[in-house]
C-alpha positions in Angstrom: -7.2 -110.6 -24.0 -9.6 -112.4 -21.6 -10.5 -116.0 -21.9 -12.4 -117.1 -25.0 -14.5 -120.2 -24.4 -16.2 -122.4 -27.1 -19.5 -123.2 -25.5 -21.9 -124.2 -28.4 -21.5 -125.9 -31.7 -24.4 -126.2 -34.2 -24.8 -129.6 -35.7 -27.2 -129.9 -38.6 -29.5 -132.8 -38.5 -32.5 -134.1 -40.6 -34.6 -135.5 -37.8 -34.4 -133.6 -34.6 -36.1 -136.2 -32.3 -33.9 -139.0 -33.7 -30.8 -137.1 -33.3 -31.7 -136.1 -29.8 -32.5 -139.7 -28.8 -29.1 -140.7 -30.3 -27.1 -138.1 -28.3 -29.0 -139.1 -25.1 -28.1 -142.7 -25.8 -24.5 -141.5 -25.8 -25.0 -140.0 -22.4 -25.4 -136.4 -23.4 -27.8 -134.3 -21.1 -30.7 -132.6 -22.8 -30.3 -129.1 -21.3 -33.0 -127.4 -23.4 -35.7 -128.3 -25.9 -37.7 -125.3 -26.9 -40.0 -124.9 -29.9 -39.9 -121.2 -30.5 -42.3 -121.4 -33.5 -43.2 -123.8 -36.2 -40.0 -122.9 -37.9 -37.5 -122.8 -35.0 -36.7 -125.5 -32.4 -33.7 -125.3 -30.2 -32.2 -128.4 -28.5 -29.0 -128.1 -26.5 -27.2 -131.3 -25.4 -24.0 -131.4 -23.3 -21.7 -134.4 -22.9 -21.0 -135.3 -19.3 -18.2 -133.2 -17.8 -18.0 -130.9 -20.8 -18.1 -127.1 -20.8 -19.1 -127.2 -24.5 -22.5 -128.2 -25.8 -24.1 -129.0 -29.2 -27.2 -127.5 -30.6 -29.5 -129.4 -32.9 -32.9 -128.3 -34.0 -34.9 -126.6 -36.8 -34.1 -123.2 -38.2 -30.7 -123.0 -36.3 -28.2 -123.2 -39.1 -28.0 -123.1 -43.0 -25.6 -126.0 -43.0 -26.9 -129.0 -44.8 -27.7 -132.0 -42.5 -24.6 -134.2 -42.5 -22.3 -131.4 -43.5 -20.5 -131.5 -40.2 -18.5 -134.8 -40.7 -16.1 -134.6 -37.7 -16.6 -134.0 -34.0 -13.9 -134.9 -31.6 -14.5 -135.7 -28.0 -11.8 -136.5 -25.4 -12.1 -139.2 -22.6 -9.8 -140.2 -19.9 -10.0 -143.9 -20.5 -10.9 -145.0 -24.0 -11.4 -148.7 -23.0 -13.9 -147.6 -20.3 -15.7 -145.2 -22.7 -15.9 -148.0 -25.4 -17.4 -150.4 -22.9 -19.8 -147.8 -21.6 -21.1 -147.0 -25.1 -21.5 -150.7 -25.9 -23.4 -151.2 -22.6 -25.8 -148.4 -23.8 -26.4 -150.4 -27.0 -24.4 -148.0 -29.2 -22.9 -149.6 -32.2 -19.2 -148.7 -32.1 -16.1 -149.6 -34.2 -13.0 -151.0 -32.8 -10.6 -148.6 -31.0 -7.9 -147.2 -33.3 -4.6 -145.7 -32.2 -3.8 -142.8 -34.4 -0.4 -141.2 -34.6 -1.7 -137.9 -33.0 -3.1 -139.8 -30.0 
């Protein structure tokens, strides 16, 4: 079997512009923002250094906004990432060490 790569995950949101601004504040790059019609808008955002992006928008998924309740990202240095997010004005909780890393 050849490589299988996960490249895009749909994230259902209520307010596309607010969600886009949130992810940009986190440092995600807005790769695409295309309104295909009144019913379809596609916004693709990619975290720095990631091969996988998220898609938010209108008319992209039948999932209820808020239905996706867990997304995991991996960083090299958690303390550095924590301080970077705080520096961007993102409200973050304290770092937690979990049994699985």
